[in-house]
BASE-336764 format. One line per 4 residues: their letters; for each residue y, z, x of C-alpha. Coordinates in steps of 0.25 Angstrom, whole numbers. Example, Ala and Ser with C-alpha at 12.3 -4.5 7.8 and 13.67 -1.06 7.14 Angstrom:
// BASE-336764
AS = -18 31 49 ~ -4 29 55
This chain:
// BASE-336764
XXXX = -297 672 504 ~ -296 679 518 ~ -291 693 517 ~ -279 696 525
XXXX = -279 703 539 ~ -270 714 546 ~ -257 708 550 ~ -245 714 558
XXXX = -231 711 561 ~ -224 714 574 ~ -214 726 573 ~ -215 727 558
XXXX = -225 734 549 ~ -236 724 543 ~ -246 724 532 ~ -261 724 534
XXXX = -269 717 523 ~ -284 719 524 ~ -294 713 514 ~ -282 710 504
XXXX = -278 725 504 ~ -270 728 492 ~ -261 737 500 ~ -254 732 513
XXXX = -254 743 524 ~ -245 745 536 ~ -250 739 549 ~ -246 739 563
XXXX = -250 730 575 ~ -259 740 581 ~ -269 736 570 ~ -270 721 576
XXXX = -283 719 584 ~ -283 709 595 ~ -296 705 602 ~ -294 697 615
XXXX = -306 691 622 ~ -309 683 635 ~ -299 690 643 ~ -286 686 636
XXXX = -275 689 645 ~ -268 702 646 ~ -255 696 641 ~ -261 694 627
XXXX = -267 708 627 ~ -253 714 631 ~ -246 705 620 ~ -255 710 609
XXXX = -254 725 614 ~ -239 724 613 ~ -240 721 599 ~ -249 733 597
XXXX = -261 726 594 ~ -275 731 597 ~ -281 723 608 ~ -296 722 612
XXXX = -299 713 624 ~ -312 707 629 ~ -314 699 642 ~ -325 690 637
XXXX = -327 680 625 ~ -335 686 613 ~ -345 679 605 ~ -354 681 593
XXXX = -355 695 586 ~ -347 701 597 ~ -335 692 594 ~ -337 694 579
XXXX = -337 709 580 ~ -324 709 589 ~ -316 699 580 ~ -319 706 567
XXXX = -307 715 566 ~ -297 708 576 ~ -284 702 571 ~ -282 693 584
XXXX = -292 688 594 ~ -289 682 607 ~ -299 673 614 ~ -299 662 625
XXXX = -309 651 626 ~ -323 657 625 ~ -323 665 612 ~ -327 657 600
XXXX = -320 660 587 ~ -329 653 577 ~ -329 653 562 ~ -340 664 562
XXXX = -332 673 571 ~ -319 671 564 ~ -325 674 550 ~ -328 688 556
XXXX = -314 690 561 ~ -309 696 548 ~ -295 701 553 ~ -292 690 563
XXXX = -278 684 562 ~ -277 676 575 ~ -284 670 587 ~ -278 669 600
XXXX = -285 658 610 ~ -279 662 623 ~ -282 648 629 ~ -278 634 625
XXXX = -291 630 617 ~ -295 635 603 ~ -308 628 602 ~ -315 642 602
XXXX = -309 645 589 ~ -313 640 575 ~ -298 636 572 ~ -300 631 558
XXXX = -308 643 553 ~ -298 652 560 ~ -287 645 552 ~ -295 646 539
XXXX = -296 661 541 ~ -281 662 544 ~ -283 665 559 ~ -273 659 568
XXXX = -277 654 582 ~ -268 653 594 ~ -270 648 608 ~ -262 645 621
XXXX = -261 630 622 ~ -250 630 634 ~ -251 643 642 ~ -262 638 652
XXXX = -256 624 654 ~ -251 627 668 ~ -264 634 673 ~ -272 622 668
XXXX = -263 612 674 ~ -263 619 688 ~ -278 620 687 ~ -279 605 685
XXXX = -270 602 697 ~ -279 611 706 ~ -291 604 701 ~ -285 590 704
XXXX = -283 594 718 ~ -297 601 720 ~ -303 588 714 ~ -295 579 723
XXXX = -299 587 736 ~ -313 590 731 ~ -310 605 733 ~ -321 610 723
XXXX = -332 603 731 ~ -326 607 745 ~ -325 622 740 ~ -340 622 735
XXXX = -345 616 748 ~ -337 626 756 ~ -344 637 748 ~ -357 631 752
XXXX = -353 631 767 ~ -351 616 767 ~ -339 611 775 ~ -336 597 769
XXXX = -322 593 774 ~ -320 579 767 ~ -308 571 763 ~ -315 559 756
XXXX = -311 558 741 ~ -301 570 743 ~ -287 566 738 ~ -273 572 736
XXXX = -269 572 722 ~ -255 566 725 ~ -254 552 720 ~ -266 553 711
XXXX = -266 551 696 ~ -268 562 686 ~ -272 559 672 ~ -270 570 661
XXXX = -277 569 648 ~ -269 577 638 ~ -254 579 642 ~ -252 593 635
XXXX = -247 606 641 ~ -257 606 652 ~ -257 591 655 ~ -242 590 656
XXXX = -242 602 666 ~ -253 596 674 ~ -245 583 674 ~ -233 589 681
XXXX = -241 597 691 ~ -249 584 695 ~ -236 576 697 ~ -231 587 706
XXXX = -243 585 714 ~ -240 570 715 ~ -250 565 705 ~ -247 554 695
XXXX = -250 558 680 ~ -254 551 668 ~ -258 557 655 ~ -265 554 642
XXXX = -262 561 629 ~ -264 557 614 ~ -250 561 612 ~ -238 554 618
XXXX = -232 564 628 ~ -219 564 636 ~ -225 565 651 ~ -220 575 661
XXXX = -215 570 674 ~ -221 556 678 ~ -234 557 670 ~ -237 545 662
XXXX = -245 545 648 ~ -256 534 647 ~ -261 529 633 ~ -276 531 635
XXXX = -286 540 641 ~ -292 528 648 ~ -279 524 654 ~ -278 538 660
XXXX = -292 539 665 ~ -290 525 673 ~ -278 530 681 ~ -280 545 684
XXXX = -286 550 696 ~ -287 564 690 ~ -289 566 674 ~ -286 579 669
XXXX = -289 583 654 ~ -280 591 646 ~ -284 589 631 ~ -288 598 620
XXXX = -302 598 614 ~ -302 589 602 ~ -312 580 596 ~ -304 569 603
XXXX = -305 575 616 ~ -320 580 616 ~ -328 572 627 ~ -315 563 629
XXXX = -319 562 644 ~ -333 556 646 ~ -340 545 653 ~ -331 534 648
XXXX = -319 541 653 ~ -324 545 666 ~ -327 530 669 ~ -313 527 665
XXXX = -308 536 676 ~ -305 531 690 ~ -316 532 700 ~ -314 545 708
XXXX = -305 551 697 ~ -306 566 693 ~ -307 573 680 ~ -301 587 676
XXXX = -304 594 663 ~ -296 606 660 ~ -295 604 645 ~ -308 605 637
XXXX = -322 605 640 ~ -327 595 630 ~ -316 584 634 ~ -325 580 646
XXXX = -340 575 644 ~ -347 583 655 ~ -359 574 658 ~ -349 562 660
XXXX = -341 570 669 ~ -353 574 677 ~ -357 559 678 ~ -343 555 682
XXXX = -343 565 694 ~ -357 563 699 ~ -355 548 699 ~ -342 549 707
XXXX = -334 542 697 ~ -325 555 696 ~ -321 561 709 ~ -321 575 703
XXXX = -318 583 691 ~ -312 597 686 ~ -318 604 674 ~ -312 617 668
XXXX = -318 616 654 ~ -332 612 649 ~ -338 609 635 ~ -345 622 635
XXXX = -340 634 643 ~ -347 648 646 ~ -342 659 637 ~ -341 669 649
XXXX = -339 669 664 ~ -352 669 672 ~ -363 659 676 ~ -363 652 663
XXXX = -358 638 666 ~ -371 631 665 ~ -369 620 654 ~ -365 609 664
XXXX = -374 609 676 ~ -371 594 680 ~ -357 598 683 ~ -361 607 694
XXXX = -365 596 704 ~ -353 587 701 ~ -344 584 713 ~ -330 588 714
XXXX = -330 595 701 ~ -322 607 698 ~ -327 616 687 ~ -319 628 682
XXXX = -322 638 670 ~ -311 634 661 ~ -300 641 669 ~ -289 631 666
XXXX = -280 642 660 ~ -286 653 667 ~ -274 658 675 ~ -267 671 674
XXXX = -254 664 670 ~ -260 656 659 ~ -268 667 653 ~ -255 676 653
XXXX = -248 665 646 ~ -259 662 636 ~ -260 677 633 ~ -245 678 630
XXXX = -245 665 622 ~ -257 668 613 ~ -254 682 611 ~ -240 679 607
XXXX = -245 669 596 ~ -255 679 591 ~ -245 691 590 ~ -235 682 583
XXXX = -245 678 573 ~ -250 692 570 ~ -236 698 570 ~ -228 687 564
XXXX = -237 677 558 ~ -232 666 567 ~ -243 655 570 ~ -236 646 579
XXXX = -246 641 590 ~ -258 643 581 ~ -268 632 583 ~ -276 633 569
XXXX = -264 637 560 ~ -251 633 554 ~ -240 637 564 ~ -229 644 558
XXXX = -219 655 561 ~ -207 662 556 ~ -196 671 563 ~ -200 686 563
XXXX = -196 695 551 ~ -184 704 556 ~ -186 719 557 ~ -175 721 546
XXXX = -181 712 536 ~ -186 723 527 ~ -196 719 516 ~ -199 705 523
XXXX = -213 702 525 ~ -220 690 532 ~ -231 683 524 ~ -241 676 532
XXXX = -251 668 523 ~ -262 659 528 ~ -268 650 517 ~ -277 638 514
XXXX = -268 626 515 ~ -269 622 500 ~ -259 617 490 ~ -250 627 483
XXXX = -253 639 492 ~ -238 640 497 ~ -233 639 483 ~ -241 651 479
XXXX = -237 659 491 ~ -222 656 488 ~ -224 660 474 ~ -228 673 479
XXXX = -216 674 488 ~ -207 670 477 ~ -203 684 473 ~ -198 687 487
XXXX = -188 681 497 ~ -195 672 507 ~ -187 673 519 ~ -194 662 527
XXXX = -207 655 526 ~ -216 645 534 ~ -229 638 530 ~ -237 628 537
XXXX = -252 623 536 ~ -262 618 546 ~ -275 612 540 ~ -281 621 530
XXXX = -272 633 533 ~ -258 636 529 ~ -249 647 534 ~ -237 653 527
XXXX = -227 663 534 ~ -216 669 525 ~ -206 680 526 ~ -204 687 512
XXXX = -192 696 510 ~ -191 708 501 ~ -206 711 500 ~ -206 726 498
XXXX = -219 734 501 ~ -223 735 487 ~ -223 720 486 ~ -230 717 499
XXXX = -244 719 493 ~ -242 710 481 ~ -236 699 490 ~ -248 699 499
XXXX = -258 700 488 ~ -252 688 481 ~ -253 679 493 ~ -267 683 497
XXXX = -271 679 482 ~ -268 665 485 ~ -281 658 485 ~ -278 650 498
XXXX = -274 663 506 ~ -281 664 519 ~ -273 676 525 ~ -260 683 522
XXXX = -253 692 531 ~ -240 700 527 ~ -231 705 539 ~ -220 715 536
């Protein structure tokens, strides 16, 4: 049974329970410790400080013993894509309640183990959509005009004014693989530039504008002049673009990958570019990426000599606007979870929420119980609640984890300790918090 950790409730007093303490003591937001790594945007820092939290920041990713030492006492950690929160690291995070991934992906976190420890993980799946879509439009134009190669030549003092194999993008066909938030925004921008858009997605999706959905990936590859990838990293998408898919693309087509590095097989891409079957490519993500800025991009030497290839260091969402939006979105989700127990938007956790407790609701407490999803647990919890009036209650499960949120009336201070002790005595209990 995992011991409970410090909890808070905004604008109200709250209980703190450490190591199943027999006495619940008052607690305020100033005791909540937040660690933000990898230059998380200032909007997040400001949001946490407005709550009264203690905020520590670090401009880089942390690894090994340094990360373990830093994470030991914090209640919230915010990371981007380079910090790896493995099982070993999470096991050392005794007070950790929530993780904020200030990016789209969550592959850097052991989501299953975090859930088993009652740690909710939040990310920002939408806030950088426009930034990525605009980058792709820029890449399409650069590839069509061979701007990358001309720029490199000019930096070497070479004047090479050519028009052969340089094209306008108007009238060309863009094929989008994955028609989610980024893919659909890209679709609208591309049509505004005069392109025709086809897309492939495993779901049937209502297209925007004049875009048309095709039934198979092969059908898309056969008609597209430009193929842009916008899929998550799943078992089904790993290595989805390889030698067979490149051969299925039109002679002289272009590939753009701003999705996940493991979606494209790099050796096959190199061969397709060097043979001339592809006229160019733009790659913003790679199967393995350096953990810090500097001269560390050494894993793919064969890419360096490929013609008309744009390579960027995973900057698809790296705009001031996107980072501000990500900071606000993730920080808001984290503070609602800490302050109110709301888990809407959690990627590894049941998503539940209840309206806030009113300030005039005296002797009303909010019980937040995370437990193993086994038979009979909810019945035991409700038996404990039977001596009180349950004002509102919501429960849900996801995989092995279940989450119950309940507002209980008429819980006087002398009854608070016994209520808490009874709940944590349930064998399936993972973590229990009581807000009041």
